[in-house]
matplotlib code that plots the C-alpha trace (Angstrom):
import matplotlib.pyplot as plt

x = [9.8, 10.0, 8.0, 7.4, 5.7, 3.6, 1.3, -0.2, -3.5, -5.3, -4.6, -5.0, -8.1, -6.8, -3.5, -5.1, -7.1, -4.0, -1.7, -4.4, -5.2, -1.8, 0.7, -1.7, -0.3, -2.0, -1.6, -1.2, -2.2, 0.4, 0.0, -2.2, 0.2, -0.1, 2.6, 2.7, 4.3, 5.4, 7.8, 8.0]
y = [8.2, 4.8, 1.7, -1.1, -4.4, -4.1, -7.1, -10.1, -9.7, -11.4, -8.3, -5.8, -4.0, -3.5, -2.4, 0.1, 1.6, 1.8, 3.5, 5.8, 6.9, 6.9, 7.7, 9.7, 8.2, 6.3, 2.5, 0.9, -2.6, -4.2, -7.8, -8.7, -7.3, -4.1, -1.5, 1.8, 4.8, 8.0, 9.4, 7.1]
z = [-4.6, -3.0, -3.7, -1.2, -1.4, 1.7, 2.3, 0.7, -1.0, 1.9, 3.9, 1.1, 2.3, 5.8, 4.4, 2.0, 4.9, 7.0, 4.5, 3.4, 6.9, 8.5, 5.8, 3.6, 0.4, -2.3, -2.4, -5.8, -6.8, -9.0, -10.1, -7.2, -4.6, -2.7, -3.2, -1.6, -3.3, -1.8, 0.7, 3.7]

ax = plt.figure().add_subplot(projection="3d")
ax.plot(x, y, z, "-o")
ax.set_aspect("equal")
plt.show()
């Protein structure tokens, strides 16, 4: 499993929609930043 800091919180909603739709993995909010976990 990999973990990435993806985007700033200002782009969080768009990022969540993007990773959910395209990568089919669950984004995780950690300390006001967006991390994505899964096989990328």
